[in-house]
C-alpha positions in Angstrom: -0.5 29.2 92.9 2.3 31.8 93.1 1.9 35.5 93.4 4.3 38.3 92.2 4.2 41.2 94.6 5.6 44.4 95.5 6.1 45.5 91.6 4.7 48.4 89.7 2.7 46.5 87.0 2.5 47.7 83.3 -0.5 45.9 82.0 -0.4 47.0 78.4 -3.5 49.3 79.2 -2.5 50.8 82.6 -0.1 51.1 85.4 -1.0 49.6 88.8 0.6 49.8 92.1 -0.4 47.7 95.1 -1.6 45.1 93.0 -0.4 41.4 92.8 -0.1 38.9 89.7 -1.4 35.6 90.6 -0.3 32.9 88.4 -1.3 29.3 88.1 -0.5 26.6 85.6 1.7 28.8 83.9 -1.0 31.4 83.1 -2.1 34.7 84.9 -5.2 33.9 86.8 -5.8 37.4 88.4 -4.2 41.1 89.0 -5.6 42.0 92.2 -5.1 44.1 95.3 -5.8 41.0 97.8 -2.9 38.5 98.5 -4.5 34.9 99.1 -3.2 33.3 102.3 -0.5 30.8 102.1 0.5 31.8 98.5 4.2 31.4 97.4 5.3 35.1 96.6 8.0 36.4 94.4 8.9 39.8 95.5 10.1 42.3 92.8 11.4 44.9 95.4 9.6 47.6 93.7 10.8 47.0 90.3 8.7 47.4 87.2 7.0 44.5 85.4 5.3 44.0 82.2 4.4 41.3 79.6 7.4 39.9 78.1 9.0 42.4 75.5 8.7 41.4 71.8 11.0 41.8 69.1 9.7 40.8 65.7 13.1 41.3 64.0 16.3 39.7 65.6 19.0 38.4 63.4 21.5 37.1 65.9 22.2 36.2 69.4 25.7 36.7 71.4 27.8 34.9 68.7 25.6 33.2 65.9 23.9 34.9 63.0 20.8 32.9 62.2 21.0 33.2 58.3 24.6 32.2 58.3 23.6 29.1 60.4 20.1 28.5 60.4 20.0 25.6 63.0 19.1 24.7 66.6 22.5 25.9 68.0 22.0 29.4 66.4 18.5 29.6 67.8 19.5 28.6 71.2 22.2 31.4 71.2 19.3 33.8 70.1 17.1 32.7 72.9 19.7 32.8 75.5 20.8 36.4 74.4 17.3 37.6 73.8 16.1 36.3 77.4 19.2 38.1 78.9 18.0 41.3 77.6 14.5 40.9 79.0 12.9 39.9 75.5 11.7 36.4 75.7 9.2 36.8 72.7 11.0 37.2 69.3 11.0 36.3 65.6 14.1 35.0 64.4 14.9 36.7 61.2 16.4 34.9 57.9 17.6 37.4 55.5 17.5 36.7 51.9 18.6 33.3 51.2 18.3 30.4 48.7 15.1 28.3 48.6 16.7 25.5 50.0 18.0 27.5 53.0 14.6 28.7 53.6 13.3 25.3 53.9 16.1 24.2 56.3 15.4 27.4 58.5 11.8 26.8 58.6 12.4 23.2 59.7 14.8 24.4 62.7 12.5 27.2 63.7 9.4 24.7 64.0 11.6 22.3 66.0 12.9 24.9 68.5 9.6 26.7 68.8 8.1 23.3 70.0 10.5 23.3 72.8 10.7 27.1 73.4 7.4 28.6 72.3 8.3 32.1 73.3 10.6 31.9 70.4 7.4 32.6 68.1 8.8 31.9 64.7 10.3 33.2 61.7 10.6 36.5 60.0 11.6 36.0 56.4 13.1 39.3 55.3 13.5 38.7 51.6 14.8 37.3 49.1 11.8 38.8 47.3 12.7 42.4 47.4 13.7 45.5 45.0 17.5 45.2 44.5 17.6 49.1 44.3 16.5 48.9 48.0 18.5 45.7 49.0 20.8 47.4 51.8 23.3 44.7 52.9 21.4 41.7 51.4 23.2 39.8 48.8 22.3 41.2 45.1 22.9 37.8 43.8 20.3 35.8 46.0 17.5 38.7 45.6 15.1 37.6 43.0 11.5 38.0 41.9 9.0 35.3 43.3 7.8 32.3 41.4 4.5 30.6 42.0 6.5 27.6 42.9 8.6 29.2 45.5 5.9 30.7 47.2 3.8 27.7 47.3 6.9 25.8 48.9 7.2 28.6 51.6 3.5 28.6 52.3 3.4 24.6 52.6 6.4 24.4 54.5 6.3 27.3 56.7 2.5 28.8 57.0 2.7 27.9 60.6 5.9 29.1 61.6 6.6 32.1 59.1 5.0 34.8 61.0 6.1 37.8 59.0 7.5 38.1 55.4 9.1 41.3 54.3 8.5 41.8 50.6 8.7 44.5 48.0 5.2 44.3 46.8 5.7 45.9 43.3 8.0 42.7 42.6 4.9 40.5 42.8 1.8 40.0 40.7 -1.7 40.6 42.2 -2.4 37.0 42.2 0.7 36.3 44.0 0.0 38.8 46.7 -3.7 37.5 47.0 -2.4 34.1 47.6 0.0 35.1 50.3 -2.8 37.4 52.0 -4.8 34.6 52.1 -2.6 32.8 54.7 -1.6 33.4 58.2 1.5 35.0 57.3 1.6 38.8 58.0 3.2 40.6 55.1 5.4 43.4 55.6 6.4 45.9 52.9 10.0 46.9 53.0 13.2 46.9 50.7 11.0 48.4 48.2 10.7 51.3 45.5 6.9 51.8 46.1 5.8 55.2 45.6 3.0 56.9 47.4 0.2 55.6 45.0 1.6 52.2 44.9 1.9 51.8 48.7 -1.6 52.9 49.2 -3.1 50.5 46.8 -0.9 47.7 48.5 -2.2 48.9 51.8 -5.5 48.8 50.7 -5.2 45.0 49.5 -4.4 44.1 53.1 -0.6 44.7 53.9 -0.7 46.4 57.2 2.9 46.3 58.4 6.1 47.9 57.0 9.8 46.9 57.6 11.7 49.3 59.6 10.3 52.7 58.9 12.5 55.0 57.1 15.1 52.4 56.1 15.0 50.7 52.7 12.0 52.5 51.3 11.2 55.7 49.3 11.1 58.9 51.6 8.7 61.5 52.1 8.9 64.6 49.9 6.5 67.4 49.2 5.6 66.2 45.5 6.3 62.6 45.9 5.1 61.3 49.3 6.9 58.0 49.0 6.3 54.9 51.2 7.0 57.1 54.2 4.3 59.5 53.4 1.8 56.6 52.7 2.5 54.9 56.2 2.1 58.4 57.7 -1.2 58.9 55.7 -2.5 55.4 56.5 -4.0 54.6 59.9 -4.2 50.9 59.4 -0.6 50.5 58.9 1.9 49.5 61.7 5.3 51.0 61.6 8.3 49.5 63.6 11.4 51.8 64.3 14.8 50.8 64.9 15.5 53.3 67.6 19.3 53.5 68.0 20.0 57.0 66.7 21.7 55.7 63.6 18.9 53.8 61.7 16.8 57.1 61.9 17.3 60.5 63.4 15.6 61.1 66.8 13.8 64.1 65.4 12.4 61.8 62.5 11.2 59.4 65.3 9.5 62.1 67.1 7.6 62.9 63.9 6.7 59.2 63.3 5.5 59.2 66.9 3.1 62.4 66.3 1.9 60.7 62.9 1.3 57.1 63.7 0.4 57.1 67.5 -0.5 53.5 68.7 0.6 52.0 65.4 4.4 52.8 66.1 6.4 50.1 67.8 9.9 49.0 68.6 12.3 46.4 67.1 15.9 45.9 67.5 16.9 44.5 64.0 20.1 43.4 65.9 22.8 41.7 63.9 24.0 40.6 67.2 23.2 41.4 71.0 25.7 42.4 73.8 28.1 44.0 71.4 30.8 41.2 71.9 30.8 40.1 68.2 33.1 42.5 66.5 33.1 41.2 62.9 31.3 38.7 60.5 32.4 37.4 57.1 29.8 35.3 55.5 28.7 34.7 51.7 28.9 38.3 50.3 28.0 40.0 53.7 30.9 41.5 55.6 30.0 43.3 58.5 31.8 45.0 61.5 30.8 46.9 64.6 31.5 50.6 64.1 30.4 53.3 66.4 27.8 51.1 67.9 26.2 50.1 64.6 27.0 47.0 62.3 28.0 48.3 58.8 29.3 46.7 55.6 32.3 47.5 53.5 30.4 50.2 51.7 29.2 51.7 55.0 25.5 50.4 54.6 23.9 49.6 57.8 24.0 45.9 58.2 22.0 45.4 61.4 21.6 47.3 64.6 23.4 46.4 68.0 20.8 47.6 70.4 18.4 45.6 72.6 14.7 46.2 73.5 15.5 47.7 76.8 17.8 50.1 75.1 15.1 50.8 72.5 12.8 51.6 75.2 15.3 53.8 76.8 16.1 55.7 73.9 12.2 56.1 73.2 11.9 57.8 76.7 15.3 59.7 76.9 15.4 60.9 73.3 11.9 60.9 71.9 10.1 62.0 74.9 7.9 59.1 75.0 6.5 58.3 78.5 7.7 55.0 80.0 4.2 53.6 80.0 3.8 54.1 76.3 7.4 53.0 75.5 6.7 49.8 77.2 3.8 49.3 75.2 5.8 49.9 72.1 7.5 46.6 73.0 4.5 44.6 74.3 1.0 45.0 73.1 1.7 46.9 70.0 4.1 44.4 68.2 1.6 41.7 69.3 -1.1 43.5 67.4 1.2 44.0 64.5 1.4 40.4 64.1 -2.1 39.4 65.1 -1.0 37.9 68.4 -2.6 40.4 70.7 -5.2 37.8 72.0 -2.3 35.6 73.0 0.7 37.9 74.2 1.4 41.5 75.0 -0.8 42.0 78.1 -0.7 41.4 81.9 -4.2 40.3 82.6 -5.8 36.9 83.3 -5.6 34.1 80.5 -2.2 35.4 79.5 1.1 33.4 79.7 3.3 33.9 82.9 6.1 35.3 80.8 7.1 38.9 82.0 10.0 41.5 81.6 11.2 42.9 84.9 13.1 46.3 84.7 13.9 49.3 86.7 12.8 53.0 85.8 16.4 53.7 84.1 16.2 50.4 82.0 19.7 49.6 83.3 18.8 46.6 85.3 16.4 44.0 83.7 15.8 40.3 83.3 13.3 37.8 81.9 10.7 36.2 84.4 9.0 33.1 83.2 6.9 31.2 85.7 6.2 27.4 85.3 4.1 26.0 87.8 
């Protein structure tokens, strides 16, 4: 048994001081004040510790973009980069792609997950979206779904595709019902849904949207749009890209007031670490400009922030207390993808996979205990 000591513990429910996290067989066995004798200790030197941060929308690592090269080498790059930014849990994102590429990506993701289970699976973002809200996605690849394609995705990837971004209005009711019966979490995004449509699809069982405010219809006083429907529906989870560009910080504050514990953080990072300056690939050309990746038309083509940066922006610019901001990167995304019984908390039975960070989110690291 090992004990993690001398840290401030963000459990996902409360904040504890003067407690120790006891770990055995790769699992948390207790969080308690007493330290058993002759226990090997890990001294946190008064830093903070939480369950491992979770990013359900990560596109690339330091150098490789998964959609461009959906293989083991890319996943290894994403894993190294994400762990270096204290985010051991993530979904690799495949943007709109041909069906053959989707199959290849599913296979690579499953094989990598078997070796590195904190890489939780895939977020399939497209290709079944509304071309009017495609953003930086290739318009020549975006298409309406066929029953055959959906059956293939379910058969090949029903166990490893954890989230699927779709424009629900591009689907038949039968297609939506088929997907809703699987373990894949449907996320409404890149969509032209109006308020009434959005509420109907939410009532069918869609409880997540993709990057709130971006690539969806906006809130107006006569037509409330998808944003208004999200604000008006307590069951729907809403992730924010909190980099100051994908949404104004005032819009983030409003979302926080409206959504409460259904609001959480994602990076949607094209690359992490900002050392990749430019990428040219199959109709997508993005470069790092002013802290954001943009295409030639000026559209945002992915963020450049990490999860610690997103948490820091939540505290510094949105006024969210640190405890809540940490929960926006742990238990809330876990709940959004229906994994809150497996990850997202520091309590007995959960994995010994942690994020360690200082109060300013300047110093941070991943801590995984295998014993």
